[in-house]
N, C-alpha and C positions, 0 to 999 in steps of 0.2 A: 505494501500501500503505500501509497508516495505521501511525504508529507505535504503540508498547506505552505507556500509560500510566507516567508516573513512579514512582505509587506500586504497579502492579502488580508481585505477587512475583515474584521471579527464577526460571528455571527451577532447580530443584531437581539436584546435581551425583551422577550413582552412577558411585561409586568402583568401578573393577575393580582387583582383584589383580595384573591381567597389566600394568598400569601400575608396577609395580613391579621389573618383568623389571629394564630398564636399570640401575635403584638396585643391584639383586642382582648384577648385571655388574660394576658399577662396586666394588662394595662388598667381592666375592670377589677381584678383581684384587689390591686392595687389600694384603687379607691373604695373598695369594699370592707377593706381593713381598717380605713382610716372612719369610714361612714357609720361604720358599726361599732368604732371605740374600740374595736380588739387592741390598739396599741398600747393601752393602760394595764391590758394584762403581760405587757415585754417592760416590765420595770423593775427597778429592783428593790423597790416597796413592795411589788404584787408578789415577787420572790422570797422576798423577808417572812411576808405575811403566808406564803403556804409553804415555806421549806421543809417543813414537819409530813405534810402533805405528801410533796414530791419522795420527798427520802423514802418514806413508806413504801410508796408505789413501785419505785425503783426497785428495792429491796424484794416485793413477791412477785414483780414480773421478770427479773432478770435478764436474760439475752431480750427478750419485746420490748425492754423500753429502751434498750442499745438501738433497736431497729426503728422505735419510733421515734427517738432523738434525733437519728441522721435521718429521718423524711423527713420532719419537720425544719431542720436547719434547711433541706436540702428547698423545700418547695419556700421558705422565707429567701432563700438567695432567689431563688428562680423569679419570683416576685418583686424581688430586689426591693423586700420589709424593712425596715430603718432598726434592725432587732439584732444585729450578727453580734457586738459584744453581748449584749445580755444572754444572749443564747448561749453565749460561750463561756461565759460565767457561771448560768447556771450548771453548762454541763462540766464545769471542775469541782464545783460543788456538789452533784449529785453521783459524778463518778469519778473524781482525782483528779489532779491533774496533767496525768499521762494520759489514760484512759479518755478523759473528756474533751484536751485536745487534740489527742487521734480522731474520735466520734466528728469532733468540729471540723475535723479537715478533712473526711471523708464527706462530710452532710454540704458544706459551703464547697466544695470542690464538684460533686454530683450538681448542687443548684447553678452551677457555676457555667457547667456544661449544656444545661437545658437550655439560660438562655443563650448562650453565644450558639447552638445552635437552632435557635429562633429565631435570633437578628442576622446569622447566614443565608438562611432561610429566605427571610423576606427580604433582607435592604439589599444584601453584597452583591449580589451580581448588577443590580440597578444603579446602586453608587459607583459599581466600578465603571460600568460602561458613560458613565454621564460624569465621571472626577475629568479634573482638567491636570495641567499638566504639573501642577505643585502637589496634588494630593497622589499622584501617581509617584512622583519622585518618592514623596513620604511611604507610600506604600513601599516602594522597591524596598528601600533601604530599612525597612522594618522588620519583611520580612528576609531579609539578609542575616540579620543580627534576631529572629525572632525570640529565641529561648533567653535569651540576655537582657534583651529589654522587656520580658516578661517577666524575669526572676527580680527585675527590678523596680518595677509598677506593684507586684506585687509585696516585693519586702516593704517599701516606704507605706507608711500607713495615713500619707498625705492623699493621698487619691481616692475617692471614692471608689467601694467595692464596686460598684454597678458599673460604673463606666469602664472598669477596667475589663469589666463580663464583656463589654458591647462594639470595644474598639477595636481588639485584634480580629475579632469576625469580621469585621468592615473592612480590614486592613489586608483581607487574606490572609491571616499565620493561620498554621495548619493546626489539624485537631489533636494530632499528638501531643505539640511542641506547645498547646497552649495549656493541654492537661497537665501535663509533667511543670510547666514552669510554673502555675495555679497550684497544682499540690505542695510544688515542695516551698515556694513561694510565700506560701501564707501560716505555713507552720508557726515561724518564730513568732507572731502576734498571737498567735491560738493560746501556744503555750504561757505568753504571760498572761491572758485574760483570764484561762482556764485556773492557771497558780494563784489569780486572784481570788479566784471562784472557791476553791478548795480550802479558803480560812474564811468564807464567807458568814457562816454563822459565828463564828468565835468575834468577826469585828462588830456585829447585828447584836448580841448579847453584850456585848462592852459599852454598848450604840453609840458604834462608832460608823464612819461614811468609808462607803466604797468609792474610792477616786477611778471613775474611768478616763478619765486624762492620763492613768499610769504608763501609757504608753510611749505619750512625748515628754516623759521624764529622761533623762539623758542618761542613770543607769540603765534604761530598756530600750532609749533609742539607739544610743552609741552601738551596741553590735548590734542592732539589726541594718544601721546605715552601712559599719563593715560589713557584711553581708550584700549589702545592695551595691558596693562599691566594688566589691569582690566579683559579682555579675558582669559592670561592666568592663572590666577589663579585658575581654576580647575583641571588643566595640574599639576602644581605645589603642591594643596593640594593631589592630587590624588597620585603623587610621596612621597612626607611624609607620608603618611597615610600605604603607602605599606612597 
């Protein structure tokens, strides 16, 4: 079979409104979350009030509790609900820092994959077809160093999680690279928050406050920045070599 000439026109993408159905479902879920005031259930105060009930439920349900926790985290991530920090802290409280962070990473990765696939299915081909030279150049640059960029974006907590879920899909990042970068890139922050949750009961009983901004304190942020810098080394090396 002969290859298509490099200068041959690319096949025009025909946009179908049906592609928007998954996006509409996710947006509808996010709106419903706030409309029904479900956000009041993903707060530290709600966790404090129900901590014994949740701990008993985990104790009596074992493996089922693990599966439910991962599923809840995946759904929350897919629908871009502002609940990641609270859910991760809950995981540390319910399962301990190591298992809690591990389950959080699995749930967050599954949810991020779902959103990635939805975005790529709905928009990627259309945006790629209509992208100008600047966008195309950025896309090529991102794809050449996709894993380094993915690890960097995941490690640095300054970037909204849902944004980092969407942008790689629109810039043509491969599924494997996206999954690998997401899974390993979110481990440090997950471990920090799960460790915070592990001491949640003790803090509550002393009437103390949980500091959600702990991830931005130097003692937590500096090691993460170091890992992010390591992720960029291949890009810097390639630039210097050129």
